C-alpha positions, 0 to 999 in steps of 0.5 A: 833263379832271380829272386824278387827283393823285398825291403821290409820296413818294421816300426816301433809300434810292430817290434813292440806289439804296442807295449813298452818292450821289444817283442822277441815273439814278433821278431821270431814271426818275422824271422820265420817268414823270411825263412819260409820265403827265402827260396823266392825272396830276398830281404833287406829290413829297415827296423826302428826300435833302438830307442825302445830297446834302451828303455827295457834296460836303462833311465837316464839322468840328463840335463840336456835337451829331449833329442840329445837323450833319445840319441844317447838311448839309441846309441845304448839300445842299437847293440841290444835290438841287433843282438835280439835280431841276431839271436832269433834269426840265427835259430832259423839259419838266417845270418844278419848284418848292421847297416846305420845310415843317415840322409847325407849318405844318400846326398853324396854320390860316392856314398850311394855308391858304397851303400848299394854296393855293400848291401848287394854284396851282403844280400848275395852272401845270404846276409839280411842287412838290418838298417837303422838311422845312424841316430847318434849323429842324425836326428831326422827319424827321431823327430819326424818319420820313424824310418819310413822315408829311409826305407823308401829311399834305401828301396829306391837305391837298391832297386827293390821289387816291393816295399812293405811298410809294417804298421799298426793298422790294416793299411790305410783307412778311408777318412770317413770310416775313421770319422765313423769309428769303423775303419775300412781299409783302402785295398788299392791305390793308383792316385796318390793325390787322392789318397793324400786327401784320405789320410788322417794326420794322427801319429803312432803312439810309440813311433814317430810316424803315422800315415802321413810319413807312409804316404811320403815314403810311398810317393818316393818309391812310386817315382822309382816304380816300386809298389808299396804295401801297408801291412798290419805287422802286428798280425802273425805271418803278415808277410806271407798272408799279404803275399797270398792276398789272404789279409786286408792291407793297402797296395799302392801301385 
């Protein structure tokens, strides 16, 4: 049976459950859902959180620019983040692998082919690729999109059936409802131009994204004919519940 391929992007706010530490409980929740769905779906994960993982263990003394400190924290935190994923996923019989990418990799045809082939081999052998930006050599995601764009580029490259972006809201809210402090989810979107006018420019507290970067990611996915879902990853069982249409979230057709 051909499985549907989902790319799941997990932001820092989701992974930390809006605290200052990576939540093992949240990673276990994600693993449990993937284990329950593995007969029907294959998963590729794009995960932020390396810097948050490092801040649990170290406080760097520094004289350099803030971006250099963040790159150093990412280098320290990435192995810790992968260890937490590996431990929690392995307990449920799931195998993980690490892929570090940068935007320049998507600009060269040879690199694009290598990324695609590697991910396909991993997935076909039941290893879940866990992708992050290679922050020690690139700074784009640290400064801007919290891996939203990276997720969309990867989704398009490996031809997934669905891009799920886990965030800390019940999808995208209407601008009017936010202004009234009574958020209402936009459930279905067919026109990205109209959606753009609804989006707030507020960025998330721990991550570097915000809804604007998610709209940009959805635009990339849309061009590759991939549907994007913006789902509240703070809620338990959010993937399964979204697939069964049991929760409020935004579908960008």
